[in-house]
N, C-alpha and C positions, 0 to 999 in steps of 0.2 A: 504494500500500500504506500502511496506517495506521502511524504511527510507534510505536504501542503494540505492534506485533508485531515480535518479534525475527527477523531473517533470519540463520540459521546459515550460516557459510561454511566449506567444506572446501577443501583445496588438494591437488591431485595433485602429488607431488614428483618424479615421473619421467616427465613427459609426453614428453620428448624423448630419454630414455635416456642423458643425459649424466652424471648424478650417481651414479657407480658406486663411487668410492673411499670408505673409511670417513671420511676427513677431509671430503670434499665433502658426504657425507650428514649428518654431525654439524653442519656449518655451516648447511646449508639447513633442517634440522629446528629448530635453535635459532632461526633467523630467523623461521620460521613460528610458533613459540611466542611469541616477542616480539611479533610482529605481532598476535596474538590470534585466530588461526583456531580454530574449534570443533574440527576434527580434520584431520589430514593423512592422505593415502592413498598407498599404495605399489603401483604397477602390477606385474604379473607375467605370465609366459607359460610354458607347459611347454617351449617351444623357445627356446633362448637367442637374443639378437639376432644379426644377421648380423655376422660378424667379431669376436665377443667373447663374454663371458659376463656374467651378472648374478646376484648373490646372491639367493636366495629372498626374496620380499617379507616373509614372516613373520619371517625372520631379521633383515632390515633394520629392521623395526618393533621387534623385541626389542632390537636394538643401540641404538635410539633411546630405549628406555624409561627407562634410567638417566640419560639426558642431558636429560630433560624432566620436568616436574612438573604441567603443566596441560593441554596439548594432547592430544586423543584421537589414537590411532594405529590405522589401518585398512588392513591388507594385503589384497590379492586372493589368494585361495587357490582353485584350480580343483578342482572336485569329481570330475571324471572321471579325473584323473591322480594322485589321492591316496587313500590308504587311510583310510576314515572314522574308524576308531579313532585312528589317528595324527593325523589332522586335528583331532579333538576335543581330544586331549591337548595338541597344539602351541598351539592357540588359547586353551585354558584357561590354559596356562602364561603366555601373553602377557598375559592379563588380570591374573594374579597379579603379573607383573613390573611392570605399569603401575599397580597398585593400583586397577584398575577403570576404565581409560581405553581399553580395546581394543574394536575392532569387526572385523567380517569382511565383506569384499566377496565375495559368492558368484560365483566365476568358473565359466564353463561352456564352456571351450575344447574344441571337438570336431572340429577339423580332422584329416585323416589324419596330418599331421606330429605334432600334439600327442598323439594317441592312440598313435602308434607309440613314443613315449617309454616307455610302460608295456606295450606289446605287446597292446593290446586293440582290439576292433572298435567301430565306431560303434554307440551304443545304438539300440534300436528306437524308444524314446520318450524323447527328451532331457529334456523337462520333467519327466516322471515320475521319471527317475533323479536329476535335480537335487533334486527334492522329497524323495526317499528319503534321500539323503545328509544333507540339512539336518535332517530329522527324526531320523535316527540320531544325529547330533552333538548335537542338543538333548537327547535322552534320556540320552546319556552324560554331558552336563554336569550333569544332574539326579541321576545315580546316587549322588552323595554329597550328603547333606543338609547344610545350612549349618553345623550344629553337630556334624558327624560327627567332627571332629578334637578330641580332648579334651586330649592332651598331659599326662596325669596322671603326674607323676614318682614319686609315692608308690607307685603300683601298676604302673608301667611300661607303662601303656596309652597308645598313641598315638591310637587312634580307637575309636569305639563301633561295633562290627560291625553292630548293628541299624539303624544309620543309613547304611550303605553297601549299595546295592541292586543286584540283578541286572538287567541289561538284555539282552533277547533279541529283537533286531530282525531281521526278514527282509524284504528288499525284492525287487524284480524280478530284480536281478542280483547281489546280495550279501547276506550276513548278518553281524551284529555281535553279539558277546556281551560284556557288561561284568561288573563295573563298570569305570569309567575308573581309570587309575592316578594321576590328578591330582584333588585336591579341587575342589569346585564353584567356578567363577569368582566373584570378588568381586561382579560385577554379576548373579550368578545365571545369566544368559545374556548373552554378548557382544551388542552392537548388531549386527544382521544387515542388510546392504544387498544389494539385488538389482536387476538391470535390470527394467524394466517388463514385459518379456515373460514373466518368471518370477514376477511378484508374486502371482498367484492361487494358485500351487502352493507357493511358499516361505513365504508370509506373513511378509515381512520387516518390520523396524522402519522401514526407510527404502527407498522405491522411487526408483530413479534413472531420470530421464526426459530425453529429448532435446528435448521440447516445453516451451519456456520459458513458453508462454502458458497452461499448465495451472494449475489450482488444486486443492487437496485437498478431496475430499468429506468430510463429517463422519464420524467414526469410522474413517476410512481410515488406513493407515500414513503417516508423514511423507513428503513429496514433495520431492525435491531435483532441481533442473535441472543438466544438464551443459553447461558453457560453456568453450570454448577462448578463451584471451586472448592475442592477439598485437598489442600496441600498435603502431599506425601501420604495419600490414602488410595487404596486399591479398590474401594467399594464402588459398585456400579451406580450410575445415576438413575433415579426413578423416572418414570413416564417417558423413557426413551430420550431424555434430554442429554446433550453432550456434557461430559464432566471432565474437568482438568484436574490432574492429580500429581503434577510435578512440583518444581520449585517456583518461587516468585519470579526469578529471572527467566525461567522457561515460559511462564505465562506472558510476560512482556513480549517475547518473541512471537508467540502465538497471536496475540492481539495485533501486533504490528503487521502481520501478514493478511489480516482479514480485509475483505472488500466491502464490509457492511458500513452503515452510517453510525452504528452504535452497538453496544452489547449491554445486556442486563446480566449482571453477575449475581449468582445465588451462593453466597459463602456460608459456611458454618460459623458458629460463634467464635471459634478459635482462629478462623481464617481471615476475618475482617481486619484485625489489627495489622496483619502482614500485608494485606492489600493496601492499606492506608500508608504504611511506612515504606514499603519497598516497590510496589507495582505502580501506583499512580505517580509518585515523584519521578520515576524513571520514564514513564510515558510522557510526562511534561518536559523532561529534559530533552527527549528526542523530538519534541514538537508535535506529538501525536494526540495530545489531549490538553485542554485548557479548562480551568474551573469557571463556573458562571461569574459574570461581572456583578458587583453590588448594584442593586436596583433594577437589574434586567428581569423582564418577564421570562418565563420558561420558553414561550414562543420565540422571543428574541434570541435566547441562548441557542435554540435548536435551528435558527434560521428560517422559521416558519412565519408566513404573513399573518397579520391579524385579520380575521374574516370580516367582511362587510356585513352590516345588519341588513337582513332581507327587507326590512321596512324603511330603510334610510331614504329620505326624500319624499316619503309618502305620509300624508297626515292621517290617513285611514287605511285599514287593511285587515285581512283575516288570512291566517295561514293554517 
């Protein structure tokens, strides 16, 4: 890979389910920001881990928002076990809390156990329903124009009602009516990540792939590889995901040779300090990775444009 190309690095902070206390979370997120990761991700599942519980990923990301200032924060939120209106409001609020550093990993858990948490049946067309939820959420984010909030003390007006728009979305299994109760996110739309199997339906900003030998076609979404990191371990990776088991220096060489836009690393608790001390500094020294700039939105860091509001320039409208 040419040294002129930046390799974005994300890190999953709950690969092994060990970091559940607020103190442990605060420490690991602070370490990830100091190390210079582009963004951190927070795994989640509708069904709690065996023998315990885990706070919702979006709540963990929101808790981390005021304890960080540069790193992006990307929770997994599952679309089949959440109400789309609530999902849109929660994620928009996260983007406001981070001042534009939020992302959304589109989760699509559809096991009988996951669906039983909300008392629903398996969808007839999983990909279609995932696409419906993401589209509804994006429309709700656009229901407030960027300048809808006026805060005019002289007249007592908080917003311009002509810039808050009605959303009437009907999908295969649900309908949503807006507007959202939360102003448009600072990024316009959060950075959306989705697994490769949903890429054509969701149209994400970042596609997550298990194939590290891939490269991104022109005009396609950003492509991030998924890589387990267990230094000096011979254990196989779960779910067919690639796993690196050598030295930190060897991982630098592997990452240097990739043709991807970025990599999401899934380290164990003991591996994260080595990544921070030995891998990221060497990648920066070689000009392969740069930490986010203070005050930059996640879209800016990733080189992604800020989406235009679909209602911009129109005083009335329904989407």
